[in-house]
N, C-alpha and C positions, 0 to 999 in steps of 0.2 A: 119774759124774764123779769121785767120790772115789777110785775104783780107778785112774783115769787119772793123777790127781795123785800117788798113792802110787807108781805105776810111774816117773813122772818123778823124784820125790824119791829113789827107790832108786838111780837112776843117778848121782847126785851124789857127788862125793868129799867127804871130811871137809873142813870149813872153814866160813867164814861166807858167807852169801848174802843178797842183798836182792831181794825180789820187789816189783814195782811193778804196780799195776793202775790203768789209766787208761782213761777212756771214749775210744773211738776217734772221731776227728773226721774227717769226710769232707772231701777237698779241694774247693775251689770247683768248681762245676759248669760244664760247657761253656755252658749257657744263661746263667749269670751272666757268664761271660767274653764271650759274644756280646753281651749287653746292654751291658756296659761299653764295648766297641768301637763299638757302634751309637751310644751316647751321645757318645762322643768324636768320631765322624764328624759328628754334629749340631753339636757345639761347634766343630769345625773349620769347618764350613760357615757358622756364624753369626758367628764371631769372626775367622776367617782364621788362627788358631793351628793349626799342624799337629797332628793327633791324637796323634802320638808325643810331641810336646812337652807337650800337655795331660795325657797319661798320666803323664809324669815329674813334672809340676807337682803333680798330685794325689797321686802316691806320696810325694813329698817333703812335701806338706802334711799328709797323713793317716796315713802309714805310717812315721813316725819311730820310732826305737828307740835307747835309750842302750846303748852298749857300753863296758864297763870292762875295761881291760887294765892290771893293776897300779894305779898311781895316775892313769893317763891315761883320760879319759872322752871318748868321741866320740859324736856323734849321727849316725846313718846312717839311710838309709831302705831299706826292702825293696820288692819288687815284689809285685803281686797273685798271682803264681804260687805263692807260699808260703802263701797264706791258705786257711783252711778255709771251709766254707760259711757259717758264722755270721759270721766275720770279713769275708768278702767281701760279705755282706749289709750289714754295718755300713759298709764302705768305699763301696758303691754308694749307700747312704742319705746319706752325707756329701757325695758328689759331687753327688747330686741336689739337696740343700739348698743347697750352695755355688753351683751353676749358677743356681738360681732367685734367690738373694739377691744374688750378686755380678755375674752376667751377664744376669739377666733371662730366662733360658732355662728353659722347662719341659720336663723330661725324664720322659716317662711310663714306667710299668712295663707289662708285658704284660697285666695285668688292668685297666688304666685305660681309661676310655671312649674316648680318642682314640688308642689304641695303633696300630690298623690304619693310619690315615692317616700317623702318625709313621713307622711301620715302612716303609711304601711310599715315603715321601719320602727317607729316609736309608739304606735298605738297598741 
């Protein structure tokens, strides 16, 4: 590996460089995304709120971000498509807790006891 780095460094022109090493984060999984939309289908069925509206509601509630442009600060929300797997897990956990406490809806995960009947009802 050292020889590989030496070869890369040898190709650089004189000057200053910055090397950043960061752990790669995997994007949310398709299974996470499928779970989200299954839950939103349940919420739509139980509350009458369209699942697209419920999605936007939860994005605004849990995915807020402060953006500073000069002296101007705005609060915007992002969508789940930009989340990595850990962030998506946190987002799903918040939705699950909120649905239980605010709507009285229990949203199971695939390893929960009642998953199969839930899946069959809302899929």
